N, C-alpha and C positions, 0 to 999 in steps of 0.2 A: 329516317327511312323516307324515300321519295315516293310520291303517289304512283309512279310507273312501277316501282318495285312491288308495291302492294297489289296493284292491278294484275300484275303477272300471275298471281295466285288464282285469279278468277277467269283466266282465259277459257273460252268455250261456254260461259254461263250467260244467262239473260240478266240484264240490269238496265238501270236508267242512268244515262250520262248527261250532265249539263256542261256545256262549254261556252265560250265567250259570246257566241252568236246564236245559240239555240240549245235544245235539249230533246232527247228522244229515248224511247225504249228500244232495246235491241239485244244482240248477242255480241259479246266481246270476242273477236276472232284472234287478234294478235296484239301484243304489247311490245313495242321496241323502246329503245332509249330516247328517241326523238318523236315518235308518232304512235298512234293507236289505230288499229283497224277495227271498225265497228259496223256490223250489219244492222240496219234499221228495220224494225218490224212495223208493217202497217197494222195498226190496231183494229181497223174495220174488218179486214179479211184474213188476218193472221199469217201473212206471207211476207217474206223479206222483200222490201221495196227498193233499197239502195245500200251501197257500201260507202262509208265515210272513212277518210283518213284524217284524223284529228291530231294536230300538233299537241304533244303532251303538255306543254306549258299553258295551253288554253283551257284545259279541263278544270272546271270549278267544283264539280260535285259528281260523285258516283254512288248510286244506291243499289245494293245488291239484294235487299230484302224488302218485305212489306207486302201488303195485300194486293197492290196493283201488279207487282212482279209475280206474285203467286198466281193471280188470275191469268196473266199472259202465259205463264208456263203451263197451266192446266189447259187453256184453250189451244195452245200450240201442240201440246201432247195429244190432245184428242183428235186433232187433224192428221197427225202422223199415223194413228191407228186405222184410219179410213183407208 
């Protein structure tokens, strides 16, 4: 199974993605056969700061769980209720 096939299951969720030249926390918007659309979350103010289109072959790591991601989801959710 290719990484893009697995990531397709997690569209719309927050995660950490590391690619060849960087890594950020954000929300996975779209997974295509050759690229991934990823909205980066600014950790300081919990707002979307930019959208990245990452070539699928450059993705080295994708983390969908853990305490950091749980904290981001909790802080982002608390801003929505305001």
